[in-house]
TORBA-394784 format. One record per residue (C-alpha): residue number from 0; residue in one letter; x, y negated, z negated. Coordinates in steps of 0.05 Angstrom, whole numbers. Layout:
BEGIN
{pt NUM A {X Y Z}}
...
//
This chain:
BEGIN
{pt 0 M {1668 -2754 -1764}}
{pt 1 K {1729 -2783 -1799}}
{pt 2 S {1683 -2830 -1838}}
{pt 3 V {1650 -2772 -1873}}
{pt 4 D {1678 -2753 -1942}}
{pt 5 W {1683 -2680 -1922}}
{pt 6 L {1718 -2657 -1986}}
{pt 7 T {1663 -2685 -2031}}
{pt 8 V {1610 -2656 -1986}}
{pt 9 M {1642 -2587 -1990}}
{pt 10 M {1639 -2591 -2066}}
{pt 11 V {1569 -2621 -2072}}
{pt 12 V {1536 -2570 -2025}}
{pt 13 P {1554 -2508 -2067}}
{pt 14 L {1538 -2544 -2132}}
{pt 15 V {1468 -2563 -2107}}
{pt 16 G {1461 -2493 -2078}}
{pt 17 A {1479 -2463 -2145}}
{pt 18 L {1425 -2504 -2179}}
{pt 19 V {1373 -2482 -2127}}
{pt 20 V {1394 -2409 -2133}}
{pt 21 A {1391 -2411 -2209}}
{pt 22 F {1317 -2433 -2208}}
{pt 23 L {1292 -2389 -2151}}
{pt 24 P {1238 -2338 -2169}}
{pt 25 K {1265 -2273 -2196}}
{pt 26 G {1239 -2206 -2174}}
{pt 27 G {1235 -2156 -2118}}
{pt 28 G {1242 -2206 -2062}}
{pt 29 R {1312 -2225 -2087}}
{pt 30 P {1315 -2293 -2052}}
{pt 31 A {1379 -2313 -2089}}
{pt 32 R {1423 -2271 -2043}}
{pt 33 P {1404 -2300 -1975}}
{pt 34 V {1402 -2371 -2003}}
{pt 35 A {1471 -2365 -2034}}
{pt 36 L {1498 -2335 -1969}}
{pt 37 G {1468 -2392 -1929}}
{pt 38 V {1498 -2445 -1974}}
{pt 39 S {1567 -2412 -1970}}
{pt 40 L {1562 -2411 -1894}}
{pt 41 L {1547 -2486 -1894}}
{pt 42 V {1611 -2497 -1934}}
{pt 43 L {1649 -2454 -1884}}
{pt 44 V {1623 -2496 -1827}}
{pt 45 G {1646 -2559 -1863}}
{pt 46 A {1715 -2530 -1875}}
{pt 47 L {1724 -2509 -1802}}
{pt 48 I {1703 -2579 -1779}}
{pt 49 A {1755 -2609 -1826}}
{pt 50 W {1808 -2561 -1800}}
{pt 51 L {1793 -2564 -1726}}
{pt 52 G {1761 -2631 -1716}}
{pt 53 V {1784 -2681 -1768}}
{pt 54 Y {1853 -2662 -1794}}
{pt 55 D {1909 -2692 -1752}}
{pt 56 T {1973 -2649 -1753}}
{pt 57 G {2012 -2706 -1721}}
{pt 58 S {1998 -2756 -1777}}
{pt 59 T {2056 -2782 -1818}}
{pt 60 E {2013 -2790 -1880}}
{pt 61 Q {2021 -2736 -1934}}
{pt 62 F {1947 -2733 -1949}}
{pt 63 Q {1887 -2738 -1902}}
{pt 64 L {1811 -2736 -1911}}
{pt 65 K {1822 -2782 -1969}}
{pt 66 A {1770 -2809 -2017}}
{pt 67 T {1792 -2852 -2076}}
{pt 68 H {1745 -2883 -2127}}
{pt 69 E {1757 -2910 -2197}}
{pt 70 W {1733 -2862 -2250}}
{pt 71 I {1762 -2883 -2317}}
{pt 72 P {1808 -2941 -2297}}
{pt 73 Q {1827 -2960 -2368}}
{pt 74 W {1860 -2891 -2373}}
{pt 75 G {1888 -2892 -2302}}
{pt 76 I {1842 -2835 -2279}}
{pt 77 S {1813 -2836 -2208}}
{pt 78 Y {1766 -2792 -2170}}
{pt 79 A {1817 -2782 -2115}}
{pt 80 L {1814 -2727 -2062}}
{pt 81 G {1859 -2712 -2003}}
{pt 82 V {1892 -2653 -1968}}
{pt 83 D {1956 -2637 -1933}}
{pt 84 G {1963 -2575 -1890}}
{pt 85 M {1976 -2530 -1950}}
{pt 86 A {1914 -2553 -1988}}
{pt 87 L {1871 -2549 -1926}}
{pt 88 A {1893 -2478 -1913}}
{pt 89 M {1874 -2458 -1984}}
{pt 90 I {1806 -2491 -1977}}
{pt 91 V {1791 -2457 -1911}}
{pt 92 M {1813 -2390 -1942}}
{pt 93 S {1765 -2402 -2000}}
{pt 94 A {1708 -2420 -1953}}
{pt 95 I {1719 -2357 -1912}}
{pt 96 L {1723 -2310 -1972}}
{pt 97 V {1662 -2334 -2010}}
{pt 98 P {1609 -2313 -1958}}
{pt 99 I {1647 -2247 -1948}}
{pt 100 C {1645 -2235 -2023}}
{pt 101 I {1571 -2253 -2027}}
{pt 102 L {1556 -2202 -1973}}
{pt 103 A {1599 -2150 -2009}}
{pt 104 A {1563 -2166 -2074}}
{pt 105 W {1494 -2158 -2044}}
{pt 106 D {1477 -2097 -2086}}
{pt 107 D {1521 -2110 -2146}}
{pt 108 M {1463 -2129 -2191}}
{pt 109 P {1402 -2085 -2210}}
{pt 110 A {1351 -2075 -2155}}
{pt 111 D {1296 -2110 -2194}}
{pt 112 G {1330 -2177 -2178}}
{pt 113 T {1327 -2203 -2249}}
{pt 114 R {1402 -2217 -2252}}
{pt 115 D {1415 -2242 -2182}}
{pt 116 N {1403 -2316 -2196}}
{pt 117 G {1457 -2325 -2248}}
{pt 118 Y {1508 -2282 -2213}}
{pt 119 F {1505 -2317 -2146}}
{pt 120 A {1496 -2386 -2176}}
{pt 121 W {1562 -2377 -2214}}
{pt 122 I {1597 -2356 -2150}}
{pt 123 L {1575 -2421 -2116}}
{pt 124 V {1597 -2462 -2176}}
{pt 125 L {1664 -2428 -2173}}
{pt 126 E {1670 -2445 -2099}}
{pt 127 A {1658 -2519 -2113}}
{pt 128 F {1712 -2520 -2167}}
{pt 129 M {1761 -2481 -2123}}
{pt 130 I {1754 -2534 -2068}}
{pt 131 G {1762 -2589 -2120}}
{pt 132 V {1826 -2561 -2150}}
{pt 133 F {1860 -2557 -2081}}
{pt 134 A {1835 -2625 -2059}}
{pt 135 A {1851 -2666 -2122}}
{pt 136 V {1908 -2716 -2113}}
{pt 137 D {1898 -2746 -2182}}
{pt 138 V {1937 -2705 -2232}}
{pt 139 F {1884 -2712 -2287}}
{pt 140 L {1828 -2695 -2238}}
{pt 141 F {1868 -2633 -2218}}
{pt 142 Y {1872 -2614 -2292}}
{pt 143 V {1796 -2622 -2299}}
{pt 144 F {1783 -2574 -2241}}
{pt 145 F {1839 -2528 -2265}}
{pt 146 E {1802 -2518 -2331}}
{pt 147 A {1731 -2522 -2302}}
{pt 148 M {1745 -2460 -2260}}
{pt 149 L {1751 -2419 -2324}}
{pt 150 I {1677 -2428 -2339}}
{pt 151 P {1646 -2391 -2280}}
{pt 152 V {1700 -2338 -2280}}
{pt 153 Y {1688 -2324 -2354}}
{pt 154 F {1613 -2314 -2344}}
{pt 155 L {1623 -2274 -2280}}
{pt 156 I {1666 -2224 -2319}}
{pt 157 A {1634 -2225 -2388}}
{pt 158 S {1561 -2226 -2366}}
{pt 159 Y {1562 -2193 -2297}}
{pt 160 G {1624 -2149 -2300}}
{pt 161 V {1629 -2074 -2310}}
{pt 162 G {1650 -2030 -2368}}
{pt 163 A {1647 -2036 -2443}}
{pt 164 Q {1711 -2079 -2445}}
{pt 165 R {1687 -2134 -2399}}
{pt 166 R {1677 -2186 -2454}}
{pt 167 R {1745 -2170 -2483}}
{pt 168 A {1777 -2178 -2414}}
{pt 169 A {1740 -2243 -2402}}
{pt 170 L {1762 -2270 -2469}}
{pt 171 K {1835 -2250 -2455}}
{pt 172 F {1832 -2285 -2388}}
{pt 173 L {1803 -2347 -2421}}
{pt 174 L {1854 -2350 -2478}}
{pt 175 F {1914 -2341 -2431}}
{pt 176 S {1888 -2394 -2384}}
{pt 177 L {1869 -2443 -2440}}
{pt 178 A {1938 -2435 -2472}}
{pt 179 G {1971 -2452 -2406}}
{pt 180 G {1923 -2509 -2394}}
{pt 181 L {1937 -2541 -2462}}
{pt 182 V {2012 -2539 -2448}}
{pt 183 M {1999 -2571 -2380}}
{pt 184 L {1954 -2625 -2411}}
{pt 185 A {2012 -2648 -2455}}
{pt 186 A {2056 -2651 -2393}}
{pt 187 V {2002 -2688 -2354}}
{pt 188 I {1999 -2742 -2408}}
{pt 189 G {2075 -2743 -2412}}
{pt 190 V {2085 -2755 -2337}}
{pt 191 Y {2033 -2811 -2339}}
{pt 192 V {2072 -2845 -2395}}
{pt 193 Q {2134 -2840 -2352}}
{pt 194 G {2098 -2872 -2294}}
{pt 195 Q {2077 -2943 -2278}}
{pt 196 G {2008 -2937 -2311}}
{pt 197 G {1951 -2979 -2286}}
{pt 198 S {1882 -2959 -2261}}
{pt 199 T {1911 -2909 -2212}}
{pt 200 G {1968 -2884 -2255}}
{pt 201 F {1951 -2810 -2248}}
{pt 202 L {1953 -2809 -2172}}
{pt 203 V {2005 -2761 -2144}}
{pt 204 S {2032 -2817 -2100}}
{pt 205 S {2042 -2860 -2162}}
{pt 206 L {2080 -2806 -2199}}
{pt 207 T {2125 -2783 -2142}}
{pt 208 G {2197 -2806 -2144}}
{pt 209 L {2197 -2828 -2218}}
{pt 210 Q {2264 -2839 -2250}}
{pt 211 M {2268 -2804 -2318}}
{pt 212 D {2323 -2774 -2360}}
{pt 213 A {2341 -2701 -2348}}
{pt 214 T {2314 -2675 -2414}}
{pt 215 T {2246 -2708 -2405}}
{pt 216 E {2240 -2684 -2334}}
{pt 217 R {2257 -2613 -2353}}
{pt 218 L {2207 -2611 -2410}}
{pt 219 L {2151 -2638 -2366}}
{pt 220 F {2169 -2589 -2312}}
{pt 221 L {2164 -2532 -2362}}
{pt 222 G {2095 -2556 -2384}}
{pt 223 F {2068 -2550 -2313}}
{pt 224 F {2107 -2488 -2295}}
{pt 225 I {2084 -2446 -2355}}
{pt 226 A {2011 -2460 -2337}}
{pt 227 F {2023 -2442 -2264}}
{pt 228 A {2063 -2380 -2282}}
{pt 229 I {2004 -2355 -2323}}
{pt 230 K {1956 -2369 -2266}}
{pt 231 A {2001 -2341 -2212}}
{pt 232 P {2011 -2290 -2250}}
{pt 233 M {2085 -2277 -2262}}
{pt 234 V {2116 -2225 -2307}}
{pt 235 P {2115 -2228 -2368}}
{pt 236 L {2053 -2274 -2368}}
{pt 237 H {2012 -2228 -2324}}
{pt 238 T {1979 -2180 -2374}}
{pt 239 W {1910 -2213 -2370}}
{pt 240 L {1903 -2197 -2296}}
{pt 241 P {1896 -2120 -2294}}
{pt 242 D {1845 -2122 -2350}}
{pt 243 A {1805 -2177 -2315}}
{pt 244 A {1807 -2140 -2248}}
{pt 245 E {1784 -2076 -2280}}
{pt 246 A {1725 -2109 -2315}}
{pt 247 A {1702 -2155 -2259}}
{pt 248 T {1659 -2136 -2200}}
{pt 249 P {1698 -2128 -2134}}
{pt 250 A {1673 -2195 -2109}}
{pt 251 T {1695 -2231 -2172}}
{pt 252 S {1762 -2196 -2171}}
{pt 253 T {1772 -2218 -2099}}
{pt 254 L {1759 -2291 -2115}}
{pt 255 L {1800 -2287 -2178}}
{pt 256 V {1862 -2257 -2146}}
{pt 257 G {1852 -2279 -2075}}
{pt 258 V {1838 -2352 -2090}}
{pt 259 L {1844 -2374 -2163}}
{pt 260 D {1912 -2344 -2174}}
{pt 261 K {1937 -2384 -2114}}
{pt 262 V {1927 -2447 -2156}}
{pt 263 G {1990 -2426 -2194}}
{pt 264 T {2035 -2423 -2133}}
{pt 265 F {2000 -2482 -2101}}
{pt 266 G {2013 -2523 -2164}}
{pt 267 M {2087 -2504 -2164}}
{pt 268 I {2095 -2535 -2096}}
{pt 269 R {2048 -2595 -2106}}
{pt 270 F {2070 -2615 -2176}}
{pt 271 C {2132 -2578 -2200}}
{pt 272 L {2172 -2591 -2137}}
{pt 273 Q {2143 -2659 -2118}}
{pt 274 L {2141 -2692 -2187}}
{pt 275 F {2203 -2659 -2218}}
{pt 276 P {2252 -2644 -2161}}
{pt 277 N {2315 -2644 -2204}}
{pt 278 A {2284 -2600 -2258}}
{pt 279 S {2258 -2552 -2205}}
{pt 280 Q {2329 -2541 -2179}}
{pt 281 W {2355 -2535 -2251}}
{pt 282 A {2304 -2480 -2266}}
{pt 283 T {2315 -2442 -2201}}
{pt 284 P {2360 -2386 -2227}}
{pt 285 V {2311 -2366 -2282}}
{pt 286 V {2250 -2373 -2236}}
{pt 287 I {2283 -2329 -2183}}
{pt 288 A {2300 -2277 -2235}}
{pt 289 L {2227 -2276 -2257}}
{pt 290 A {2204 -2271 -2185}}
{pt 291 L {2249 -2211 -2174}}
{pt 292 L {2224 -2179 -2238}}
{pt 293 S {2152 -2190 -2215}}
{pt 294 I {2166 -2159 -2147}}
{pt 295 V {2197 -2096 -2175}}
{pt 296 Y {2155 -2087 -2238}}
{pt 297 G {2090 -2101 -2201}}
{pt 298 G {2107 -2049 -2148}}
{pt 299 L {2128 -1996 -2198}}
{pt 300 A {2067 -2007 -2242}}
{pt 301 A {2021 -2002 -2182}}
{pt 302 I {2049 -1934 -2163}}
{pt 303 G {2031 -1907 -2232}}
{pt 304 Q {1959 -1932 -2233}}
{pt 305 Q {1898 -1886 -2230}}
{pt 306 H {1846 -1942 -2235}}
{pt 307 M {1838 -1972 -2165}}
{pt 308 M {1823 -2043 -2188}}
{pt 309 R {1883 -2044 -2234}}
{pt 310 L {1926 -2018 -2178}}
{pt 311 V {1907 -2077 -2133}}
{pt 312 A {1920 -2125 -2190}}
{pt 313 F {1991 -2099 -2199}}
{pt 314 T {2004 -2102 -2124}}
{pt 315 S {1986 -2176 -2129}}
{pt 316 V {2037 -2186 -2185}}
{pt 317 S {2089 -2160 -2136}}
{pt 318 H {2064 -2203 -2079}}
{pt 319 F {2063 -2266 -2121}}
{pt 320 G {2136 -2252 -2137}}
{pt 321 F {2151 -2258 -2062}}
{pt 322 I {2111 -2323 -2058}}
{pt 323 V {2149 -2355 -2117}}
{pt 324 L {2214 -2330 -2088}}
{pt 325 G {2201 -2366 -2023}}
{pt 326 I {2182 -2431 -2059}}
{pt 327 F {2245 -2434 -2100}}
{pt 328 A {2291 -2414 -2043}}
{pt 329 F {2285 -2487 -2022}}
{pt 330 T {2287 -2473 -1948}}
{pt 331 R {2236 -2492 -1895}}
{pt 332 M {2228 -2420 -1874}}
{pt 333 G {2219 -2396 -1946}}
{pt 334 G {2168 -2451 -1961}}
{pt 335 Q {2128 -2440 -1898}}
{pt 336 G {2128 -2365 -1910}}
{pt 337 S {2104 -2375 -1982}}
{pt 338 V {2043 -2416 -1962}}
{pt 339 L {2027 -2369 -1904}}
{pt 340 Y {2035 -2311 -1954}}
{pt 341 M {1984 -2344 -2000}}
{pt 342 L {1935 -2346 -1942}}
{pt 343 N {1949 -2275 -1917}}
{pt 344 H {1949 -2245 -1987}}
{pt 345 G {1880 -2274 -2000}}
{pt 346 F {1851 -2236 -1940}}
{pt 347 A {1891 -2171 -1951}}
{pt 348 T {1872 -2169 -2025}}
{pt 349 A {1800 -2180 -2007}}
{pt 350 G {1802 -2120 -1961}}
{pt 351 L {1831 -2075 -2015}}
{pt 352 F {1786 -2099 -2072}}
{pt 353 L {1722 -2098 -2032}}
{pt 354 I {1734 -2030 -1999}}
{pt 355 A {1753 -2001 -2066}}
{pt 356 G {1687 -2028 -2091}}
{pt 357 M {1651 -1992 -2034}}
{pt 358 L {1685 -1927 -2055}}
{pt 359 I {1665 -1936 -2127}}
{pt 360 A {1593 -1953 -2108}}
{pt 361 R {1588 -1887 -2070}}
{pt 362 H {1621 -1842 -2120}}
{pt 363 G {1613 -1877 -2186}}
{pt 364 S {1686 -1870 -2208}}
{pt 365 P {1742 -1921 -2204}}
{pt 366 F {1795 -1867 -2214}}
{pt 367 I {1837 -1842 -2156}}
{pt 368 R {1840 -1771 -2184}}
{pt 369 D {1765 -1763 -2173}}
{pt 370 Y {1772 -1771 -2097}}
{pt 371 G {1801 -1732 -2039}}
{pt 372 G {1785 -1716 -1966}}
{pt 373 W {1740 -1776 -1955}}
{pt 374 Q {1766 -1790 -1885}}
{pt 375 R {1729 -1728 -1862}}
{pt 376 V {1661 -1756 -1883}}
{pt 377 T {1672 -1832 -1881}}
{pt 378 P {1719 -1845 -1823}}
{pt 379 L {1701 -1919 -1815}}
{pt 380 L {1712 -1931 -1889}}
{pt 381 A {1778 -1894 -1887}}
{pt 382 G {1801 -1932 -1826}}
{pt 383 S {1782 -1999 -1855}}
{pt 384 F {1820 -1982 -1919}}
{pt 385 L {1881 -1961 -1880}}
{pt 386 V {1883 -2025 -1839}}
{pt 387 S {1875 -2067 -1902}}
{pt 388 G {1930 -2027 -1936}}
{pt 389 L {1977 -2034 -1877}}
{pt 390 A {1964 -2109 -1877}}
{pt 391 G {1981 -2110 -1951}}
{pt 392 L {2046 -2073 -1941}}
{pt 393 A {2066 -2121 -1884}}
{pt 394 L {2063 -2075 -1824}}
{pt 395 P {2089 -2112 -1762}}
{pt 396 G {2031 -2138 -1720}}
{pt 397 L {1987 -2151 -1782}}
{pt 398 S {1983 -2215 -1821}}
{pt 399 S {2028 -2205 -1881}}
{pt 400 F {2088 -2184 -1840}}
{pt 401 V {2101 -2254 -1813}}
{pt 402 S {2096 -2287 -1882}}
{pt 403 E {2139 -2235 -1916}}
{pt 404 F {2191 -2239 -1860}}
{pt 405 L {2194 -2315 -1867}}
{pt 406 V {2202 -2311 -1943}}
{pt 407 M {2258 -2259 -1936}}
{pt 408 M {2294 -2298 -1882}}
{pt 409 G {2287 -2364 -1919}}
{pt 410 T {2314 -2332 -1983}}
{pt 411 F {2371 -2299 -1945}}
{pt 412 Q {2393 -2367 -1919}}
{pt 413 R {2410 -2389 -1990}}
{pt 414 Y {2412 -2326 -2033}}
{pt 415 P {2432 -2265 -1992}}
{pt 416 L {2438 -2218 -2052}}
{pt 417 V {2370 -2240 -2079}}
{pt 418 A {2338 -2225 -2012}}
{pt 419 A {2370 -2156 -2012}}
{pt 420 V {2343 -2140 -2081}}
{pt 421 S {2274 -2166 -2064}}
{pt 422 S {2271 -2118 -2004}}
{pt 423 T {2257 -2062 -2054}}
{pt 424 G {2187 -2091 -2059}}
{pt 425 I {2175 -2072 -1986}}
{pt 426 I {2191 -1999 -2002}}
{pt 427 L {2148 -1999 -2064}}
{pt 428 A {2090 -2029 -2024}}
{pt 429 A {2093 -1973 -1974}}
{pt 430 L {2093 -1922 -2031}}
{pt 431 Y {2034 -1949 -2070}}
{pt 432 I {1990 -1961 -2009}}
{pt 433 L {2005 -1895 -1972}}
{pt 434 L {2001 -1853 -2035}}
{pt 435 W {1934 -1885 -2052}}
{pt 436 Y {1908 -1870 -1982}}
{pt 437 Q {1934 -1798 -1985}}
{pt 438 R {1902 -1784 -2052}}
{pt 439 V {1834 -1813 -2035}}
{pt 440 F {1824 -1798 -1961}}
{pt 441 T {1865 -1737 -1941}}
{pt 442 G {1857 -1664 -1959}}
{pt 443 P {1795 -1619 -1958}}
{pt 444 A {1728 -1653 -1951}}
{pt 445 P {1690 -1666 -2016}}
{pt 446 G {1648 -1607 -2036}}
{pt 447 T {1696 -1554 -2011}}
{pt 448 R {1749 -1514 -2046}}
{pt 449 V {1818 -1491 -2025}}
{pt 450 V {1831 -1416 -2026}}
{pt 451 D {1896 -1380 -2015}}
{pt 452 R {1884 -1315 -1976}}
{pt 453 D {1946 -1273 -1962}}
{pt 454 G {1989 -1335 -1961}}
{pt 455 A {1943 -1375 -1915}}
{pt 456 V {1911 -1437 -1945}}
{pt 457 V {1840 -1447 -1919}}
{pt 458 T {1779 -1485 -1942}}
{pt 459 E {1710 -1459 -1953}}
{pt 460 D {1645 -1483 -1982}}
{pt 461 D {1639 -1477 -2057}}
{pt 462 P {1568 -1453 -2075}}
{pt 463 A {1577 -1477 -2146}}
{pt 464 R {1598 -1546 -2123}}
{pt 465 P {1547 -1578 -2077}}
{pt 466 A {1576 -1621 -2021}}
{pt 467 L {1573 -1696 -2033}}
{pt 468 R {1529 -1733 -1983}}
{pt 469 I {1569 -1796 -1974}}
{pt 470 P {1546 -1850 -1925}}
{pt 471 D {1597 -1885 -1882}}
{pt 472 L {1599 -1961 -1875}}
{pt 473 V {1529 -1990 -1867}}
{pt 474 S {1516 -2052 -1825}}
{pt 475 R {1525 -2101 -1882}}
{pt 476 E {1591 -2070 -1902}}
{pt 477 R {1615 -2073 -1830}}
{pt 478 L {1600 -2148 -1831}}
{pt 479 V {1644 -2152 -1893}}
{pt 480 V {1702 -2114 -1864}}
{pt 481 A {1702 -2138 -1791}}
{pt 482 P {1723 -2211 -1803}}
{pt 483 L {1778 -2189 -1850}}
{pt 484 I {1808 -2142 -1799}}
{pt 485 A {1801 -2196 -1745}}
{pt 486 L {1840 -2243 -1790}}
{pt 487 F {1894 -2191 -1802}}
{pt 488 V {1905 -2185 -1727}}
{pt 489 L {1898 -2259 -1711}}
{pt 490 L {1947 -2282 -1764}}
{pt 491 G {1993 -2224 -1749}}
{pt 492 C {1997 -2237 -1674}}
{pt 493 Y {1988 -2313 -1673}}
{pt 494 P {2009 -2341 -1741}}
{pt 495 N {2019 -2410 -1710}}
{pt 496 V {1945 -2421 -1717}}
{pt 497 A {1960 -2433 -1791}}
{pt 498 L {2034 -2452 -1788}}
{pt 499 H {2023 -2514 -1745}}
{pt 500 V {1981 -2541 -1802}}
{pt 501 I {2024 -2515 -1859}}
{pt 502 N {2094 -2533 -1834}}
{pt 503 P {2089 -2610 -1839}}
{pt 504 A {2067 -2604 -1912}}
{pt 505 I {2126 -2561 -1930}}
{pt 506 E {2176 -2606 -1895}}
{pt 507 K {2147 -2666 -1931}}
{pt 508 T {2154 -2632 -1999}}
{pt 509 L {2226 -2610 -1985}}
{pt 510 S {2244 -2681 -1963}}
{pt 511 I {2217 -2707 -2030}}
{pt 512 V {2258 -2655 -2067}}
{pt 513 G {2318 -2677 -2026}}
{pt 514 V {2342 -2608 -2002}}
{pt 515 Q {2360 -2585 -1933}}
{pt 516 D {2369 -2516 -1903}}
{pt 517 P {2439 -2488 -1914}}
{pt 518 A {2485 -2496 -1854}}
{pt 519 P {2499 -2429 -1820}}
{pt 520 S {2566 -2399 -1841}}
{pt 521 A {2576 -2358 -1778}}
{pt 522 G {2556 -2360 -1706}}
{pt 523 T {2570 -2434 -1695}}
{pt 524 A {2617 -2460 -1642}}
{pt 525 E {2664 -2484 -1697}}
{pt 526 G {2663 -2416 -1731}}
{pt 527 S {2676 -2381 -1665}}
{pt 528 A {2736 -2426 -1651}}
{pt 529 K {2766 -2407 -1717}}
//
């Protein structure tokens, strides 16, 4: 199996599938949906084979599953793919989320089936580009995929999104991303000029360990970091995200926040730290300040939101602050926690976005103020939301707890005060999740009114307000929710299933940067003797 170019196969399959889906007959049969689902499941099988059957966690090589071919040799550009544990984890996450999102998006388009083909074809194109951006080990090829992802996302929001502002939101997303991409392109060219050149001059391996003057390295670092900070998104470059999440369908929002935004933090580790280690340490104080700002601001902004999709978007701003904090703590525990956080955040965010979409599909309103008492009529929906919310706020026993704990402990090793300040994000997370649950699911059942009789508060039917007949989770929706909840529990109780793949990649990156974990200041034999 090792002779198969699995990464190329995982990109070609969804691209061919997208072409097939685009030209399927349109109409009442709606064949685009099952075909797109089948294609995405094939990609998932390939990703699991690569994870479980091909990738060797004991290898000393940084990248495995490699495929390198000359593309434009006179410019030093190669078609070069490969993965370490971090990239493989992101690819597997993407491959899991796409079929879940297709199932969740089953009824997003009109029932006549006339819009299915384009919608599901763009999702498959996006999947191919997501795999490509995580697998690219040629810096220019990475840039190509980084920009190519904008195309399907733009059309998924502008053409298939919701609300009158969807085209404006799509354009804002595109302009922010293009601006960051142009800055990064200048840095990509600049780092190539600093390298050895040749037909493989853009390979990550060729650009690692370059000797350059401090000013040049810092400028090139900033070129990459700004693009990744926009994608991540970090405050104050985050403003495109709430608008995009509000205007996109729940499935598109899930892929946008759950996967695409990870390219920002993934790129910080792969390129900022590995190619510019000295500049990364130079920028650490400012980056940590921005990470803390994102944690606190994102949490406070989420508490004040009435629109459910915007609320989830702001929670992600806060969570990405934790991820960036762990990266720039420059400790093994912080780095491992950050990558695991990327994985866990993708699944937790999917739960919140998709279940919020199920609420909106039933009631027609995205605003929290229009709900109340839904746990009385949709107990499975309420329970699924609660588990997803608890995973998002890092309840012990669920997935995000381990990653958040590792980030906090890794940060505390080097920056105790920073870790203390960042802990406010935990309190804010509990507030915005539990308040959201309280406002939507608790209280009198929909269709009843509260009356105060002699000081006793009771509920009774309101003849002028007919009771809502709200269905609980149907079979398809249970298939959407069940694997997410299973992943929350699996990664919460047995995180080593991911960490044993992730850890070697983080240790390799930190060795390239040239940093080690701080020595303990207390508790050692020497400290006790003193």
